[in-house]
N, C-alpha and C positions, 0 to 999 in steps of 0.2 A: 282444426285445419290445421297448425300449427303443427299439431302431433303427427297427422298425416305426410307433409311436408318433410318431415323429419326422417319418418321412416321411407319414405320414397329415395331421401336421400342416403340413407344409409343402406338403400340396397342396391342403388348406384354406384357407391364406392365398393360394396362385396363385389358386385359384377367387373367392374375395372381390374380390383385384385385376383379375381379369378380369370380372368382373361389374360391377365400380364404375365400369371405365372406358366400359361400355356402357350405363348407363345416361345418357337424355339432361340437358342440364346444367339447374338449376333456374331457373326466369325469374327477372329482378331483382326485389326489394321494388317495390311502387308507392310513386313519391315523394308525400311528403305534401305537402298543398295549400299553396298560398302564404298566407299570412297577413299582415298589417301588422304591423310591429314597432315597438316603441316609440319616441315621436318625439326623434329627434336619432340614431339608431342605424340611418336606411335607406339603402336605395343606392337612389335614384329608379328607376336603370335598371331593376331587379328586378321594382318594384312593378306590381300586377295590381289593378282595381277590379271590384266585383263585378257581375256581370252577371246570374247564373241567379238568380230569385224563389222561395225558399221561405217567404219573409215577406215582407208588406207593410208599410210605416211610411206613415204620413199625416198630415202637421200640418196641423192645422187650426186657422182662424181663425175667430172668431164675434162680428162685429158688431149693435147693435141699427141702430135706423132711423136714429138721429143720430148714427152713425160710431162711435160709443163701443165698447170691446171688453166683450163679456161673461165673466165670469172665474167663477161660480159653477155651472156648469154639471158635472154628472156622467157616468160611462160610460152609463148608463142611457137618458141624453139622445137620443145620438148613434143613428143607423142608416144603414148603409155597406154598400152594394150594389155587388157587382161584376160588370158586365154584366147588372144587374137583377135578382142572385141576392143574397138579405140574406147577411151574413157576421157571424161570433162573433168581437166584438173581445176579442183576447185580452191586449192590454196597453193603459193608460191611464194618462196622464199630465199631468198641470197645473203643475208645477213653476216657480217664476219662474224658475229658475236653470239653464236647460238645458242642459245642455253641447253646445255647437257648434263647428264649424270653418269659418270664415267665409272668402272669398275676394273681395278687393276688387280689381274690373277696372275701371278708372279710363279714359277716354276722353282721349289724349294728342292729338286732332287740331286744328287749326285753329279749327274750331269753338268751342271751350273758352276760346279767349284773352278775351273780352270779361268773361265774369264768374269768370274762373281762380281768383282771389286769394281770391273770396267762397267757392268750390267746395274750394277747399283748406283751409281752413277747417272746412266741414263734414266733408268726408273725415277730416279728422285728429278731429272730434269720434264719428264713428263708429267710429272705430277703437280711440278711447279708452274709450267705450262699451260697445263689444262686446267687447274685449279688456284687462281690469281688473288681469291679472295673474295671473289666478286657471288654473291649469293644466286648470280644466273648458275654458276657451276660447282657439282657436289659431286664427290667420288666417294668410293668405298676401295679398303685393300683386302684381298684373299690372296692366301699362301696353299699352295698344294704341294703335299710331297705323299708321303702313305697315306693322308689323309686331306680333305681341304677345310681351309679354316678362315673365320669370315676372322680377321684381326680389327680391322678399323670399319662403324659402320659408317653410313651415308652421310657426310658432312662438307661445308665448303671449309674448313679446317685442315689447309695443304700440311702444317706440321706435323699434324696428328698421325697422316700417312708416313710422314718423314723419317717420323721417331721410330716407328716399326719397322720401317724399312732399313735403317741403319743398324738394326740391331739383327737382324736374318742371318741366317747362316743355313748353307746347303747341307743337303746330307737325306737321304732316305729314297721312298719310290715316287710317283709320278700319278697323284687322282685327278687329271687334267679334265675328265669328262664330269667329275664330282663338283668340281669347284665351278664349273659354268652352270649347273644345276641348282647349287648352291647362289649364286649369283642370282639368280632368275626366280625365288624362290625366299629367300632366307635374310633378306636385308630390308632396311626401313625406305619407303617409297617416299616420293617426293611429290607435292601436289603438282599437278599438271601431267605427271607420266603417262604414256609415251610419247606424248607430242610437242609438250612444251616443259618440263625438257626432254630433249631425245634421250634414248638408252644404249651406251655404249659399251662394249669390252675390250680390252687391250689385255691380251695374253702375250705375255714374257717366256718363250721355252722352245721346246724343241716339236713341241705334240705328238712327244711322247707320254704313254698311259699304260703304266703297271698297277694300279692298284684302285681299288675304287669300285662302286658298285655299279655306274651308270655306263650306258655304252655312247659310242660315238651318235648313233642314231636316235638315242633319247636328248643327249645335250644337245643336237642343233635341232632338233623337234621345239625343247622348250627355249630355245634361244629365237625361235623363229615365228612360235608362239607369243610371245614376250615381247615382239619388236625391236630385237637388241640387234645391234651391228656390230659385228667381231674384225678385231682388228689384233696383228702377231708383230710381233719383231722375235723373230726366229733366234734361237741361241746356235743353232747349226757350226760347227766351226768348218771354216777354210780346208779342203782336201778330205773330208770325211763323209761318207753315205751316210743317209738319214732316211731310214724306212718306212718313216712317220712324216714325213714332209707333205706328202697328200693328205695328211689329216688337217693341218692348219690350213692350206690351201682350199681343201673344202668348207671347212666352218667359215671362211673369211668372207669365200666367193657367192657361197650359199646365202649369205645375210648382207652383201653388197659392199663389203670389208675389203682390205686385201693386206697380204704378207711384205715385212720387210727382212730384209736378208743383210743384213751388215757386216758378218765376217765371211760371206760368201766370195769374194774377192780382194783381199786386201793389196793386190798386185795392180790392180786394174789402172790406178794412176803411176804405175814405176816404167818407165820406158826404158827397154833392152833386157831386161830379166832374163831373159830366156839365153842371152850369150855370155852370161855368167857363171857357168858350172860349177857346182861343187860337192862337196861329199852329201851335206844334206836335201841336195837337188838344185836345180836352175832357179834361184831366187835369189832377186837382190835383196829383199828385204830378210833378215834371221830372225828365226823366231827369239825371243828375250832381248830381242835389242830395242834400242830408243827409236828406231825408224818403224821397226814394226808394231812396236805398241801406239807411235802413232797414227798408222794407219787403220788400226783398229778402231781407238777411238772416235778417228774421222768417220768409218763407217757406222759406229754407234749414232753419231752426233746426226748424221744425215737419216739415218731412220728414224729417229727423233722428231725432227722437221719434217719428215713423210709425214709420221702418223698426225702427228699434230695439227700439223698445216691441212690435212685434208678434213678431219674433223669439224675443224671449225671454218671451212671456208665452200662447205658442200650446199648443194642445192637442195631445197625442201620440196616436194610436191606430194599433195595430199588429195585423195579422190573419194567420193563415194562410189561401189560397184555398180555398174551398169549391167546387170546378169539377165541373159532371157532365162524368163521362170519355167518355160517349159523342156529346159535343158537337166540330164541329170545331175544332183548335186556332187563338187567335188569336193575330197577329204580335205586336197591341197591346191589352190588355183597358182599357174604361174603369170607372171606377171614379163613384160618387156619394155625397157624404154629404150628412145631411139633420138637423134638429133638428124633428121632427114637433110638437112642444108649441108650438114658437115659429114658425111658417110665413113671417114678415115678416122675419127675421134675413139678413143678410148673411153666405154662407158662405165662404172662402177655401179650397181644398183642389186638390191636383193633380186632372187631368182623368182620369189611368189610369197603366198603368205595361205594360213590355215583361217577359214571364214568362220568356221562354226567353235562350238565350245568344246573344252577338253575331254574325251571320251574316259567312263569312269575308270575303265580299266587300262586306258593307254600309257605311255610311258612317260606322259608329260603330267600326269594326275597329282603328285606328289605337292605341288605347293600352291595348287589353284583352288 
């Protein structure tokens, strides 16, 4: 009896072994989605930027007829439309100290030579204003001439950026679009992007692009896909035509930012200059004098305040798109923000977003 039991047991074990061998192998567990690691511990080569959209973030600036910020609005004052369809705002904030990660894109082409020392001071002021040493604020530095170069990766240390800025010298072409693309694909991420902190780019240049591989359409699309807001401080000098002015305006307007023109009119606060004719023109302030330099410096200081003030005082709206399922999917969805009770105010907000992932052969596929 004992031998029979052993035999049966051996047969059972043999049957189990054969059955196990015939079972198909289990598929490997699905890999967890990549997320941004805490600052300082990331491998830039392994980073991915968000492309699919389940929640849309819309930073909004509201100014009155005189250009002053309106800071007393509430969520109920806003109406947000996605392709004309009203959306329910699920998040609203007007925190005066909103977390941001800001990229400083500095034009180092030959066109920066004339007023470089003044812009150098302005860039340093922007860095110190927007990176006060608080971990909620981080930034990085990209220069662009014949090529775009990441000089300082994402950090909260403003002095690391300042040290590089002090050593920068203009010369060469202008790979602006490559610089925007690099800002969106080749730096360390901060945990929580692009919602907290938000993503901001500040371009200091004239909008000219004479080098590089990317086009304006590619640069704009990669910025929109990565929920970046672009601001610019134009270096266009007073009295000079700039065929590329529209480039900065388009990049800023489409992403919800704006352009400052500190050198646009250094004589705007000088009365009676038209009654002072001279060989150099009807200008009360002569180029090269202390009065002219003071006017230029004042314009740059006001531009710094305009950009840093807007970035840190914006309203932030979020919503989960309520989209009709029977409509044809759109590659790019248009949005609009209104304040119905104040029809005369000026609103800065991005014009839309990409709801789907990056196309395999599309212009934004490089860093996704």
